[in-house]
C-alpha atoms as an extended CHARMM CRD file, in Angstrom:
* protein
*
       161  EXT
         1         1  MET       CA              0.0010000000       -0.0130000000       -0.0490000000  PROA      1               0.0000000000
         2         2  ASP       CA              1.4760000000        3.3610000000       -1.0440000000  PROA      2               0.0000000000
         3         3  ARG       CA              1.5620000000        6.5570000000        1.0420000000  PROA      3               0.0000000000
         4         4  GLU       CA             -1.0350000000        8.2780000000       -1.1470000000  PROA      4               0.0000000000
         5         5  GLU       CA             -3.5560000000        5.3960000000       -0.8630000000  PROA      5               0.0000000000
         6         6  ALA       CA             -3.0990000000        5.1640000000        2.8950000000  PROA      6               0.0000000000
         7         7  THR       CA             -3.5880000000        8.9040000000        3.2030000000  PROA      7               0.0000000000
         8         8  CYS       CA             -6.7720000000        8.6940000000        1.2410000000  PROA      8               0.0000000000
         9         9  LEU       CA             -8.1000000000        5.8770000000        3.3550000000  PROA      9               0.0000000000
        10        10  VAL       CA             -7.1810000000        7.9370000000        6.6150000000  PROA      10              0.0000000000
        11        11  GLU       CA             -9.0590000000       10.9100000000        5.2970000000  PROA      11              0.0000000000
        12        12  ARG       CA            -12.0390000000        8.8060000000        4.2600000000  PROA      12              0.0000000000
        13        13  TYR       CA            -12.3930000000        6.5570000000        7.3620000000  PROA      13              0.0000000000
        14        14  GLY       CA            -10.2560000000        8.1710000000       10.1500000000  PROA      14              0.0000000000
        15        15  THR       CA            -13.2730000000        9.9700000000       11.6770000000  PROA      15              0.0000000000
        16        16  MET       CA            -15.3500000000        6.7850000000       11.6100000000  PROA      16              0.0000000000
        17        17  VAL       CA            -12.6750000000        4.6640000000       13.2980000000  PROA      17              0.0000000000
        18        18  TYR       CA            -12.0520000000        7.3580000000       15.8860000000  PROA      18              0.0000000000
        19        19  ARG       CA            -15.7830000000        7.5500000000       16.7220000000  PROA      19              0.0000000000
        20        20  LEU       CA            -15.9790000000        3.8510000000       17.2310000000  PROA      20              0.0000000000
        21        21  ALA       CA            -12.8600000000        3.7930000000       19.3630000000  PROA      21              0.0000000000
        22        22  TYR       CA            -14.2860000000        6.6350000000       21.5170000000  PROA      22              0.0000000000
        23        23  ALA       CA            -17.5840000000        5.0050000000       21.7690000000  PROA      23              0.0000000000
        24        24  ARG       CA            -15.6670000000        1.7870000000       23.0440000000  PROA      24              0.0000000000
        25        25  THR       CA            -13.3370000000        3.4870000000       25.4190000000  PROA      25              0.0000000000
        26        26  GLY       CA            -14.9080000000        6.8420000000       26.4880000000  PROA      26              0.0000000000
        27        27  SER       CA            -11.4710000000        8.4030000000       26.3010000000  PROA      27              0.0000000000
        28        28  ARG       CA            -10.2180000000       10.8000000000       23.7830000000  PROA      28              0.0000000000
        29        29  GLU       CA             -6.4460000000        9.6980000000       24.2280000000  PROA      29              0.0000000000
        30        30  ASP       CA             -7.3600000000        6.0730000000       24.0580000000  PROA      30              0.0000000000
        31        31  ALA       CA             -9.5450000000        6.6070000000       20.9730000000  PROA      31              0.0000000000
        32        32  GLU       CA             -6.5490000000        8.4370000000       19.2950000000  PROA      32              0.0000000000
        33        33  ASP       CA             -4.2090000000        5.5880000000       20.0450000000  PROA      33              0.0000000000
        34        34  ILE       CA             -6.6240000000        3.0460000000       18.7860000000  PROA      34              0.0000000000
        35        35  THR       CA             -7.2660000000        4.9420000000       15.5430000000  PROA      35              0.0000000000
        36        36  GLN       CA             -3.4830000000        5.2690000000       14.9410000000  PROA      36              0.0000000000
        37        37  GLU       CA             -2.9190000000        1.6080000000       15.6510000000  PROA      37              0.0000000000
        38        38  THR       CA             -5.7340000000        0.6340000000       13.3530000000  PROA      38              0.0000000000
        39        39  PHE       CA             -4.2470000000        2.5620000000       10.4200000000  PROA      39              0.0000000000
        40        40  LEU       CA             -0.7540000000        1.1880000000       11.2510000000  PROA      40              0.0000000000
        41        41  LYS       CA             -2.1700000000       -2.3330000000       10.9770000000  PROA      41              0.0000000000
        42        42  LEU       CA             -3.7670000000       -1.3840000000        7.6090000000  PROA      42              0.0000000000
        43        43  VAL       CA             -0.3900000000       -0.1250000000        6.3180000000  PROA      43              0.0000000000
        44        44  ARG       CA              1.5000000000       -3.1860000000        7.5910000000  PROA      44              0.0000000000
        45        45  ALA       CA             -1.0480000000       -5.7760000000        6.4100000000  PROA      45              0.0000000000
        46        46  ALA       CA             -1.8010000000       -4.0350000000        3.1220000000  PROA      46              0.0000000000
        47        47  PRO       CA             -4.9090000000       -6.1750000000        2.4680000000  PROA      47              0.0000000000
        48        48  ALA       CA             -6.4550000000       -6.1850000000       -1.0540000000  PROA      48              0.0000000000
        49        49  PHE       CA            -10.1030000000       -5.2100000000       -0.6730000000  PROA      49              0.0000000000
        50        50  ARG       CA            -12.8080000000       -6.2090000000       -3.1730000000  PROA      50              0.0000000000
        51        51  GLU       CA            -14.9230000000       -3.3710000000       -2.5070000000  PROA      51              0.0000000000
        52        52  GLU       CA            -15.1720000000       -0.2550000000       -0.3800000000  PROA      52              0.0000000000
        53        53  GLU       CA            -17.6030000000       -1.8860000000        2.0620000000  PROA      53              0.0000000000
        54        54  HSD       CA            -15.0360000000       -4.6130000000        2.7270000000  PROA      54              0.0000000000
        55        55  CYS       CA            -12.4450000000       -1.9820000000        3.5580000000  PROA      55              0.0000000000
        56        56  LYS       CA            -14.8760000000       -0.1820000000        5.9760000000  PROA      56              0.0000000000
        57        57  ALA       CA            -15.6840000000       -3.5090000000        7.7690000000  PROA      57              0.0000000000
        58        58  TRP       CA            -12.0110000000       -4.3800000000        8.0720000000  PROA      58              0.0000000000
        59        59  LEU       CA            -11.1850000000       -1.1410000000        9.5610000000  PROA      59              0.0000000000
        60        60  LEU       CA            -14.0610000000       -1.2230000000       12.0730000000  PROA      60              0.0000000000
        61        61  ARG       CA            -13.2540000000       -4.8370000000       13.1080000000  PROA      61              0.0000000000
        62        62  VAL       CA             -9.5640000000       -3.9490000000       13.6870000000  PROA      62              0.0000000000
        63        63  ALA       CA            -10.5220000000       -0.8930000000       15.7080000000  PROA      63              0.0000000000
        64        64  ALA       CA            -12.8910000000       -2.9510000000       17.8390000000  PROA      64              0.0000000000
        65        65  ASN       CA            -10.2230000000       -5.5110000000       18.3050000000  PROA      65              0.0000000000
        66        66  CYS       CA             -7.5810000000       -2.8900000000       19.3000000000  PROA      66              0.0000000000
        67        67  ALA       CA             -9.9030000000       -1.4380000000       21.8180000000  PROA      67              0.0000000000
        68        68  GLY       CA            -10.5540000000       -4.8640000000       23.2830000000  PROA      68              0.0000000000
        69        69  ASP       CA             -6.7890000000       -5.4850000000       23.3590000000  PROA      69              0.0000000000
        70        70  LEU       CA             -6.4750000000       -2.0970000000       25.2900000000  PROA      70              0.0000000000
        71        71  HSD       CA             -8.9740000000       -3.2180000000       27.9270000000  PROA      71              0.0000000000
        72        72  ARG       CA             -7.3030000000       -6.5920000000       28.3150000000  PROA      72              0.0000000000
        73        73  SER       CA             -3.8180000000       -5.3130000000       28.7540000000  PROA      73              0.0000000000
        74        74  PRO       CA             -2.1440000000       -6.0930000000       32.0770000000  PROA      74              0.0000000000
        75        75  TRP       CA             -0.9840000000       -2.4520000000       32.3680000000  PROA      75              0.0000000000
        76        76  ARG       CA             -4.5710000000       -1.2430000000       32.0460000000  PROA      76              0.0000000000
        77        77  ARG       CA             -5.7810000000       -3.5570000000       34.8760000000  PROA      77              0.0000000000
        78        78  ARG       CA             -3.3830000000       -1.9440000000       37.2800000000  PROA      78              0.0000000000
        79        79  VAL       CA             -4.1810000000        1.6510000000       36.3170000000  PROA      79              0.0000000000
        80        80  VAL       CA             -7.0370000000        3.6530000000       37.7470000000  PROA      80              0.0000000000
        81        81  SER       CA             -7.9940000000        6.8310000000       36.0670000000  PROA      81              0.0000000000
        82        82  LEU       CA             -8.4180000000        9.9820000000       38.2470000000  PROA      82              0.0000000000
        83        83  GLU       CA            -12.1790000000       10.0680000000       37.5770000000  PROA      83              0.0000000000
        84        84  GLU       CA            -12.4710000000        6.4120000000       38.9120000000  PROA      84              0.0000000000
        85        85  ALA       CA            -10.3610000000        7.1050000000       41.8520000000  PROA      85              0.0000000000
        86        86  GLY       CA            -12.3150000000       10.1950000000       43.0940000000  PROA      86              0.0000000000
        87        87  GLU       CA            -16.0300000000       10.4760000000       43.4880000000  PROA      87              0.0000000000
        88        88  ARG       CA            -17.9160000000       10.5040000000       40.3610000000  PROA      88              0.0000000000
        89        89  THR       CA            -20.6060000000       13.1200000000       39.8180000000  PROA      89              0.0000000000
        90        90  ALA       CA            -23.4190000000       12.9220000000       37.2260000000  PROA      90              0.0000000000
        91        91  PRO       CA            -22.5030000000       15.0380000000       34.3420000000  PROA      91              0.0000000000
        92        92  GLU       CA            -24.5710000000       18.1180000000       33.5160000000  PROA      92              0.0000000000
        93        93  TRP       CA            -26.1020000000       17.6830000000       30.0960000000  PROA      93              0.0000000000
        94        94  GLU       CA            -26.7820000000       20.2430000000       27.5380000000  PROA      94              0.0000000000
        95        95  PRO       CA            -30.0850000000       19.7420000000       25.6440000000  PROA      95              0.0000000000
        96        96  GLY       CA            -29.6220000000       17.6780000000       22.7730000000  PROA      96              0.0000000000
        97        97  ASP       CA            -26.1050000000       16.3110000000       23.8160000000  PROA      97              0.0000000000
        98        98  MET       CA            -26.6600000000       12.5090000000       23.4760000000  PROA      98              0.0000000000
        99        99  GLY       CA            -22.9260000000       11.8490000000       23.3960000000  PROA      99              0.0000000000
       100       100  GLU       CA            -22.7280000000       12.2380000000       27.1440000000  PROA      100             0.0000000000
       101       101  VAL       CA            -25.6900000000       10.0980000000       27.6750000000  PROA      101             0.0000000000
       102       102  LEU       CA            -24.3420000000        7.3720000000       25.4130000000  PROA      102             0.0000000000
       103       103  LEU       CA            -21.1370000000        7.3130000000       27.5810000000  PROA      103             0.0000000000
       104       104  MET       CA            -23.3110000000        6.0980000000       30.5530000000  PROA      104             0.0000000000
       105       105  LEU       CA            -24.1800000000        2.8580000000       28.7310000000  PROA      105             0.0000000000
       106       106  PRO       CA            -21.9490000000       -0.1370000000       29.2140000000  PROA      106             0.0000000000
       107       107  GLU       CA            -19.3000000000       -0.5370000000       26.5040000000  PROA      107             0.0000000000
       108       108  ASP       CA            -20.9490000000       -3.5210000000       24.5500000000  PROA      108             0.0000000000
       109       109  TYR       CA            -24.3140000000       -1.5190000000       24.1570000000  PROA      109             0.0000000000
       110       110  ARG       CA            -22.4460000000        1.7330000000       23.4930000000  PROA      110             0.0000000000
       111       111  VAL       CA            -20.5900000000        0.2890000000       20.5290000000  PROA      111             0.0000000000
       112       112  VAL       CA            -23.6690000000       -1.2360000000       18.9320000000  PROA      112             0.0000000000
       113       113  VAL       CA            -25.7090000000        1.9520000000       19.3700000000  PROA      113             0.0000000000
       114       114  HSD       CA            -22.8280000000        3.9460000000       17.8210000000  PROA      114             0.0000000000
       115       115  LEU       CA            -22.4840000000        1.5450000000       14.8730000000  PROA      115             0.0000000000
       116       116  TYR       CA            -26.2540000000        1.3930000000       14.2750000000  PROA      116             0.0000000000
       117       117  TYR       CA            -27.2150000000        5.1430000000       14.5920000000  PROA      117             0.0000000000
       118       118  TYR       CA            -24.0510000000        7.0070000000       13.8400000000  PROA      118             0.0000000000
       119       119  GLU       CA            -22.4950000000        4.8020000000       11.1930000000  PROA      119             0.0000000000
       120       120  GLU       CA            -25.8700000000        3.5840000000        9.9640000000  PROA      120             0.0000000000
       121       121  MET       CA            -24.8170000000       -0.0090000000        9.7800000000  PROA      121             0.0000000000
       122       122  SER       CA            -27.3980000000       -2.7830000000        9.6680000000  PROA      122             0.0000000000
       123       123  THR       CA            -27.5560000000       -5.4040000000       12.4690000000  PROA      123             0.0000000000
       124       124  ALA       CA            -26.1010000000       -7.9030000000       10.0050000000  PROA      124             0.0000000000
       125       125  GLU       CA            -23.1170000000       -5.5940000000        9.2560000000  PROA      125             0.0000000000
       126       126  ILE       CA            -22.6080000000       -4.9240000000       12.9490000000  PROA      126             0.0000000000
       127       127  ALA       CA            -22.6760000000       -8.6830000000       13.6270000000  PROA      127             0.0000000000
       128       128  ARG       CA            -19.9580000000       -9.2100000000       11.1130000000  PROA      128             0.0000000000
       129       129  VAL       CA            -17.7810000000       -6.4520000000       12.2370000000  PROA      129             0.0000000000
       130       130  LEU       CA            -18.0210000000       -7.4830000000       15.8690000000  PROA      130             0.0000000000
       131       131  GLY       CA            -17.9290000000      -11.2020000000       15.2840000000  PROA      131             0.0000000000
       132       132  LYS       CA            -21.3010000000      -11.7960000000       16.9700000000  PROA      132             0.0000000000
       133       133  ARG       CA            -24.5900000000      -13.2300000000       16.0050000000  PROA      133             0.0000000000
       134       134  GLU       CA            -27.1850000000      -10.8820000000       14.4800000000  PROA      134             0.0000000000
       135       135  ARG       CA            -29.6800000000      -11.8900000000       17.1510000000  PROA      135             0.0000000000
       136       136  SER       CA            -27.2480000000      -10.7970000000       19.8790000000  PROA      136             0.0000000000
       137       137  ILE       CA            -26.8260000000       -7.5100000000       18.1480000000  PROA      137             0.0000000000
       138       138  ARG       CA            -30.5250000000       -6.9310000000       18.0340000000  PROA      138             0.0000000000
       139       139  THR       CA            -30.8810000000       -7.9230000000       21.7060000000  PROA      139             0.0000000000
       140       140  ARG       CA            -28.0190000000       -5.4040000000       22.6990000000  PROA      140             0.0000000000
       141       141  LEU       CA            -29.7980000000       -2.6180000000       20.6500000000  PROA      141             0.0000000000
       142       142  SER       CA            -33.1020000000       -3.3160000000       22.4110000000  PROA      142             0.0000000000
       143       143  ARG       CA            -31.4830000000       -3.3790000000       25.9050000000  PROA      143             0.0000000000
       144       144  ALA       CA            -29.6200000000       -0.2390000000       25.1280000000  PROA      144             0.0000000000
       145       145  ARG       CA            -32.7690000000        1.6600000000       24.0730000000  PROA      145             0.0000000000
       146       146  LYS       CA            -34.3890000000        0.4630000000       27.2950000000  PROA      146             0.0000000000
       147       147  MET       CA            -31.4140000000        1.7590000000       29.3800000000  PROA      147             0.0000000000
       148       148  LEU       CA            -31.3550000000        5.0640000000       27.4870000000  PROA      148             0.0000000000
       149       149  ARG       CA            -35.0570000000        5.5400000000       28.1010000000  PROA      149             0.0000000000
       150       150  GLN       CA            -34.4670000000        4.8760000000       31.9300000000  PROA      150             0.0000000000
       151       151  ILE       CA            -31.3790000000        7.2010000000       32.1080000000  PROA      151             0.0000000000
       152       152  LEU       CA            -33.2820000000       10.0120000000       30.2420000000  PROA      152             0.0000000000
       153       153  SER       CA            -36.5130000000        9.5620000000       32.3800000000  PROA      153             0.0000000000
       154       154  GLU       CA            -34.2970000000        9.8750000000       35.5990000000  PROA      154             0.0000000000
       155       155  THR       CA            -32.7670000000       13.1160000000       34.3620000000  PROA      155             0.0000000000
       156       156  GLU       CA            -34.0440000000       16.5670000000       34.3460000000  PROA      156             0.0000000000
       157       157  GLY       CA            -33.2270000000       16.8980000000       30.6660000000  PROA      157             0.0000000000
       158       158  ASP       CA            -36.6470000000       16.3230000000       29.2480000000  PROA      158             0.0000000000
       159       159  ALA       CA            -35.2980000000       17.7300000000       25.9620000000  PROA      159             0.0000000000
       160       160  TYR       CA            -34.1180000000       14.1600000000       25.2300000000  PROA      160             0.0000000000
       161       161  VAL       CA            -37.4230000000       12.4200000000       25.5220000000  PROA      161             0.0000000000
């Protein structure tokens, strides 16, 4: 893969990969690291894609795997963020700011919601990218919606409902 082709793919899919990584980690710094690692793996592997959708799915799968690797790393298990060490307070939400609300969902649900609503992927596509059954993806979406309704009904931000 030449430099020009890699640059084109970063420009086309960089934001998408970053958003997935952020949805998975909830951390800008970790999302940036995962995005960089994903594109490094692309350049190193230099796979030949049959079509654009195959490239997109490959990048999302690698980003999801990199995020999983980050959570499983021994170093990560010993480190506690400052937010987790101190008392956590509920965030103050601005009307229409669903990003903060989504971060309150467990990671598995947050990723599925992100891919479904923000990346406009079907449940079948999400299942392929995450290596899960389509039925599992539909169940996660349903549970995530239920959790979001509960979170939003408990807040003062009726602008979401």
